[in-house]
C-alpha positions, 0 to 999 in steps of 0.5 A: 633868129638863126643865132637863137636857134643855134644857142638853143640847139647846143643846150637842148640837143644831146647826141647819143653814143654807142652806150646810149641805152634803149629808153625805159619806155620801150624796155619796160613795155612788153608790147614794144621791147621785143620789136624795138630793143636797139631803137634809140629814137625817130627821125623825120623831115618837115617843111617850114614855110619861109619868106625869101627873095623872089630870085631864089624862091624856085629852089625853095618851092616844095612839091605842094607849091609853097616856099619852105625849107626842109628840116631833118629832126631826130628825137629820142623816146623822151621827146628830146631832140638829139639832132636838127639840120635846117636850111635845105631847100623845100625842093630837096627830098628827105633822103637827100637831106639825111644823106647830107646829115650823115656824110658831112654834118655830123649825124651818126647812128651808134653801132648796133642801134637804129632810128625809126623813120617815116 
């Protein structure tokens, strides 16, 4: 399953660059253009339930008591994934997952741009 996801990721995720324009969905809408001029998308963490061996379950138990992994997903305004980081324990906080993505997993925000986050 992971191998299939990695193949899909390579073909379906496009990373933004410094010259990535703000989506026309934002620029062409006067209600949004003023507030989101340099915004290039949104990011959030989500938990996906999983089945793993009993001895490592405590690390993956999230605050709601279920066994899950915490996944960081980033999309542009055309609803295209630009970055996904999966595999973190369900007990990990979203900010820790984001910090790892930035420091060692290649997630970059182009200079002068920003993401919306929940």
